[in-house]
C-alpha positions in Angstrom: -63.5 -267.1 176.9 -60.9 -264.3 176.2 -58.2 -266.7 175.8 -59.9 -268.8 172.9 -61.4 -265.4 171.1 -57.8 -264.2 171.3 -56.9 -266.7 169.5 -59.7 -267.1 166.9 -58.8 -263.4 166.7 -55.0 -265.3 165.7 -56.1 -267.6 163.1 -58.3 -265.1 161.1 -55.0 -262.8 161.0 -53.1 -265.3 159.7 -54.9 -266.2 157.0 -55.8 -263.1 155.7 -51.4 -262.6 156.0 -51.5 -265.9 154.0 -53.8 -265.6 151.3 -52.3 -261.5 150.9 -48.8 -263.2 150.5 -50.4 -265.6 148.0 -51.4 -262.7 145.8 -48.3 -261.1 145.9 -47.0 -264.4 144.6 -49.1 -264.1 141.9 -48.8 -260.3 140.9 -45.4 -261.0 140.8 -45.6 -264.2 138.3 -47.8 -262.1 135.8 -45.2 -259.1 136.4 -42.4 -261.5 135.2 -45.2 -263.1 132.5 -45.2 -259.2 130.9 -41.5 -258.8 130.0 -40.1 -258.6 126.4 -39.1 -262.2 125.9 -42.7 -263.1 127.4 -45.3 -264.5 124.2 -48.3 -263.0 123.7 -51.4 -264.7 125.0 -54.5 -264.9 122.9 -57.7 -265.1 124.8 -60.8 -266.8 123.1 -63.7 -267.6 123.6 -65.1 -271.1 123.4 -67.7 -271.5 121.0 -70.9 -272.6 122.3 -72.4 -275.9 121.0 -73.9 -275.4 117.7 -75.8 -277.6 115.6 -75.2 -277.9 111.9 -77.6 -278.6 109.6 -77.8 -281.5 107.2 -78.4 -279.6 103.8 -78.9 -283.1 101.7 -82.3 -283.2 104.2 -83.2 -279.7 104.2 -83.7 -279.4 100.6 -86.0 -282.7 100.3 -87.6 -280.9 103.7 -88.5 -277.7 101.4 -88.9 -280.0 98.2 -91.7 -281.6 100.0 -93.5 -279.3 101.7 -96.9 -279.4 99.2 -98.2 -276.8 101.4 -95.2 -273.7 100.4 -95.0 -274.5 96.6 -98.5 -275.8 95.4 -98.3 -277.6 92.1 -100.7 -278.8 89.4 -101.3 -281.9 87.3 -102.4 -282.3 84.2 -104.3 -285.1 82.4 -101.7 -286.5 79.5 -102.1 -285.6 75.7 -103.7 -287.7 73.6 -101.9 -289.6 70.7 -100.7 -287.2 68.1 -102.6 -287.7 64.1 -99.1 -287.3 62.1 -101.0 -285.4 59.5 -102.4 -282.9 62.4 -101.1 -279.7 63.2 -99.5 -279.8 66.6 -100.7 -277.2 69.2 -99.6 -276.5 72.7 -100.7 -278.3 75.7 -99.3 -275.7 78.1 -101.9 -272.8 76.9 -105.4 -273.3 75.8 -105.3 -272.3 72.4 -108.5 -270.5 70.0 -109.1 -271.1 66.5 -110.9 -268.3 64.6 -114.3 -268.1 63.6 -114.1 -268.4 60.0 -115.0 -265.7 57.7 -118.3 -266.0 56.2 -118.2 -264.0 52.9 -122.2 -262.3 51.7 -123.2 -261.1 48.2 -123.4 -257.2 50.3 -122.7 -255.5 53.1 -125.6 -254.3 54.8 -125.3 -250.7 54.9 -126.1 -250.1 58.6 -122.6 -251.5 59.1 -120.7 -248.7 60.6 -123.3 -246.1 59.7 -122.2 -246.5 55.9 -125.4 -245.8 54.0 -126.1 -245.4 50.3 -129.2 -243.2 50.8 -130.1 -242.6 46.8 -128.3 -243.5 43.0 -130.6 -242.3 40.5 -131.1 -240.4 37.9 -133.8 -237.8 36.4 -134.9 -239.5 33.2 -136.8 -242.8 33.0 -135.4 -244.1 29.8 -132.5 -242.3 27.3 -131.2 -242.6 23.8 -128.1 -244.4 23.7 -125.3 -241.7 23.3 -127.1 -239.1 25.3 -126.2 -237.6 28.4 -128.1 -238.7 31.7 -127.2 -236.7 34.9 -126.6 -238.8 37.9 -127.4 -238.2 41.8 -126.2 -240.0 44.9 -126.2 -239.7 48.3 -123.7 -242.2 50.9 -123.1 -241.4 54.6 -120.4 -242.7 56.8 -118.1 -243.2 53.5 -114.4 -242.6 53.2 -114.5 -242.6 49.5 -117.2 -243.3 46.7 -116.9 -243.9 43.2 -118.9 -244.6 40.3 -118.6 -247.1 37.6 -120.1 -247.7 33.6 -120.8 -251.3 33.7 -120.7 -253.1 29.8 -123.1 -255.8 28.9 -121.3 -258.5 31.0 -121.5 -256.3 34.5 -117.9 -255.5 34.4 -116.3 -251.6 35.2 -115.0 -250.8 32.1 -115.4 -246.6 33.5 -114.4 -244.9 36.8 -115.6 -241.7 38.6 -114.3 -240.5 42.1 -116.8 -238.5 43.6 -118.0 -236.7 46.9 -120.5 -238.2 49.4 -123.0 -236.1 47.2 -123.7 -234.6 44.1 -124.3 -234.8 40.7 -122.5 -236.1 37.2 -123.6 -235.7 33.8 -122.1 -238.4 31.5 -122.8 -240.1 28.5 -124.5 -242.8 27.6 -123.7 -246.4 25.3 -125.3 -249.4 24.1 -123.0 -251.5 25.5 -124.6 -252.5 27.9 -127.7 -254.1 25.5 -131.2 -252.8 26.5 -129.9 -250.5 29.9 -127.5 -248.3 30.1 -125.8 -250.0 33.5 -123.8 -248.1 36.7 -123.1 -248.9 39.9 -122.0 -246.7 42.9 -119.9 -247.8 45.9 -119.1 -246.2 49.0 -115.9 -247.9 51.4 -115.4 -247.2 55.4 -113.5 -248.9 57.8 -112.9 -252.2 55.7 -117.1 -252.2 54.9 -118.4 -251.4 51.8 -122.1 -250.8 49.7 -123.0 -250.5 46.4 -126.1 -249.7 44.7 -126.6 -250.4 40.7 -128.4 -248.1 38.2 -130.2 -249.0 35.3 -131.8 -246.9 32.9 -133.8 -248.5 30.2 -132.4 -247.6 26.6 -135.0 -246.2 23.7 -134.4 -246.8 19.9 -135.4 -245.0 17.5 -133.8 -245.8 14.4 -132.1 -248.8 13.3 -129.0 -250.6 12.2 -128.0 -250.1 8.6 -126.4 -253.6 8.6 -127.9 -257.2 9.8 -127.4 -259.3 12.4 -127.3 -255.4 14.3 -125.6 -255.3 17.5 -127.4 -255.0 21.4 -128.9 -251.7 21.9 -129.7 -248.6 19.6 -127.6 -246.4 17.7 -126.9 -243.2 18.7 -128.5 -241.8 15.4 -129.5 -242.9 11.8 -126.3 -244.3 9.6 -124.3 -242.0 7.6 -123.6 -241.8 3.8 -119.4 -240.8 3.5 -117.0 -241.6 0.5 -114.8 -244.4 1.0 -111.4 -245.2 0.4 -109.4 -248.3 1.7 -106.3 -250.1 0.7 -105.3 -252.9 2.3 -101.3 -253.3 4.0 -98.8 -256.2 4.2 -100.4 -256.6 8.6 -103.4 -254.2 8.5 -105.5 -251.6 6.4 -106.3 -248.2 5.9 -110.0 -246.6 5.1 -110.7 -243.0 4.7 -114.0 -241.4 5.5 -114.3 -238.3 4.0 -118.0 -237.3 5.9 -115.4 -237.7 9.2 -112.0 -236.3 7.2 -109.9 -238.9 9.1 -108.4 -242.3 7.9 -108.5 -245.1 10.3 -106.0 -247.8 10.0 -106.1 -251.1 11.5 -104.1 -253.4 12.5 -103.5 -257.3 12.1 -100.2 -258.1 13.3 -101.5 -258.8 17.0 -100.5 -255.9 19.0 -102.4 -253.0 21.1 -103.4 -250.9 20.0 -105.6 -253.2 17.5 -106.3 -249.6 15.3 -105.7 -246.0 15.4 -107.7 -242.6 13.7 -105.6 -239.5 11.9 -106.8 -236.6 10.5 -106.9 -236.1 6.7 -104.2 -233.2 6.6 -103.3 -233.9 3.0 -104.0 -231.4 0.6 -103.7 -230.7 -3.4 -99.7 -229.3 -4.0 -98.3 -231.7 -1.1 -96.0 -234.1 -2.2 -98.2 -237.6 -2.9 -94.9 -240.0 -2.2 -91.2 -240.0 -1.1 -89.4 -241.4 -4.0 -86.3 -242.4 -2.1 -88.9 -244.9 -0.8 -88.5 -248.2 -3.0 -91.1 -251.1 -1.9 -90.0 -254.5 -2.3 -91.3 -256.4 -5.6 -95.0 -256.8 -6.0 -95.8 -253.2 -3.2 -96.4 -250.3 -3.1 -96.1 -247.0 -1.2 -99.0 -245.6 0.0 -100.3 -242.1 -2.0 -101.5 -238.6 -0.8 -103.5 -239.0 2.5 -103.0 -242.6 2.9 -99.3 -241.6 2.4 -98.6 -238.9 4.4 -100.2 -241.3 7.6 -97.8 -244.0 6.9 -94.6 -241.9 5.6 -95.1 -239.3 8.9 -95.8 -242.1 11.5 -92.7 -244.7 11.7 -94.6 -246.8 14.0 -97.6 -247.3 11.6 -95.5 -247.7 8.9 -93.6 -250.4 10.5 -96.9 -251.9 12.1 -98.9 -252.1 8.4 -95.9 -252.5 6.1 -95.8 -251.7 2.4 -99.3 -251.9 0.6 -101.0 -255.1 -1.0 -102.8 -253.4 -3.1 -103.9 -249.0 -4.9 -106.0 -247.6 -2.8 -110.1 -248.4 -3.9 -112.4 -245.4 -3.7 -116.1 -246.0 -2.4 -119.5 -245.3 -0.8 -119.3 -246.2 2.4 -121.4 -246.4 5.4 -120.9 -245.7 9.4 -122.9 -246.0 12.5 -122.0 -245.8 16.3 -123.1 -246.3 19.2 -123.1 -243.1 21.4 -122.0 -239.8 21.0 -119.2 -240.4 23.4 -116.3 -240.7 21.3 -114.2 -242.5 24.3 -116.2 -244.6 24.8 -118.4 -245.7 21.8 -118.1 -248.5 18.9 -118.4 -247.6 15.3 -119.6 -249.7 12.4 -118.1 -249.2 9.2 -119.1 -250.7 5.9 -116.2 -251.8 4.4 -115.6 -252.2 0.3 -116.3 -255.8 0.2 -119.6 -254.9 2.0 -118.6 -256.3 5.4 -118.8 -254.1 8.4 -115.9 -253.6 10.9 -116.8 -252.2 14.7 -113.6 -250.2 16.1 -114.2 -250.2 19.7 -112.9 -247.4 21.6 -113.4 -248.6 25.1 -110.4 -251.6 24.5 -108.4 -250.1 21.5 -109.8 -253.7 19.8 -111.5 -254.1 16.8 -114.1 -257.0 15.1 -114.6 -257.8 10.9 -118.5 -258.6 11.3 -119.3 -261.3 8.9 -121.2 -260.2 5.2 -124.3 -260.3 5.3 -126.9 -262.2 3.2 -127.3 -259.5 0.0 -131.9 -259.5 0.7 -130.6 -258.6 4.5 -128.6 -256.9 3.6 -130.9 -254.6 1.8 -134.4 -255.1 3.9 -132.1 -253.6 6.9 -130.7 -250.6 4.9 -134.2 -250.6 3.0 -135.8 -249.7 6.9 
């Protein structure tokens, strides 16, 4: 047994020696490879097997997943009418409700209200002053208008929310003096009219008479009239005024000037030579004609000498800025001079019997 054991140990010792010898040989080989002339050895890690995805298949898969990207379908639009206006089919469209126009806006809109618009008289004489009282609430602006016989606004006053205003009246509205108040706020408006009946105590001196009443009895006055190429001049002694009436169609249609001529002043300008059959006006007419180039230009030369006669005049208001003045002309006609429009009208000559009856009344 001892010999066998010794043999085994000897075997193992030799094997170990052989292993050590092999290791020395390996180290020598590595050392020789690490010399200056040896090429470097790059050790790389071999990649593990991976799966390269198919991009085309992946994209198809994403699109084909309905749970990730919801889609919507819509019913195809009906055929478009060639005469219709096209509208979008993606977003809904809305048509505003049509605007409804009403004659008047209710006073309760946005607190806007005319509390009152009145006066303190039951009736008034044409041309007399009248006091208007008003109160409006919730308004940004308030205005009072005078109305004519056609309910057209011919005069305006800008007023505050509450107050009083004294104004003259006119017979232009016919049987009543007509006024209107309006109030505005935030695009809404309210209005309220006021009609003041007229009472007549005097009659017109001519017929057919205009609507409404004269402001007073007719005035008799010495007058003088002269015709021109494009109009006429009328002097009214009772008012010491010269009225110039143009018939050239331009505006204003008439004008008035004070009669500033006094005895001893030059009656004419001899340097002005008129054409044949025409003449230069003299005295009061001549002074206005020569000193006002616009009058001279529009009237032209006189076509006849001035003629004096007994005239008559009457007005429908004491307010000269809104009155219509009626003058009798030398041929018996009635000339109406409207101060509101600066226009004039020649009324037809009344029959002799009617004229006499009207004057006697």
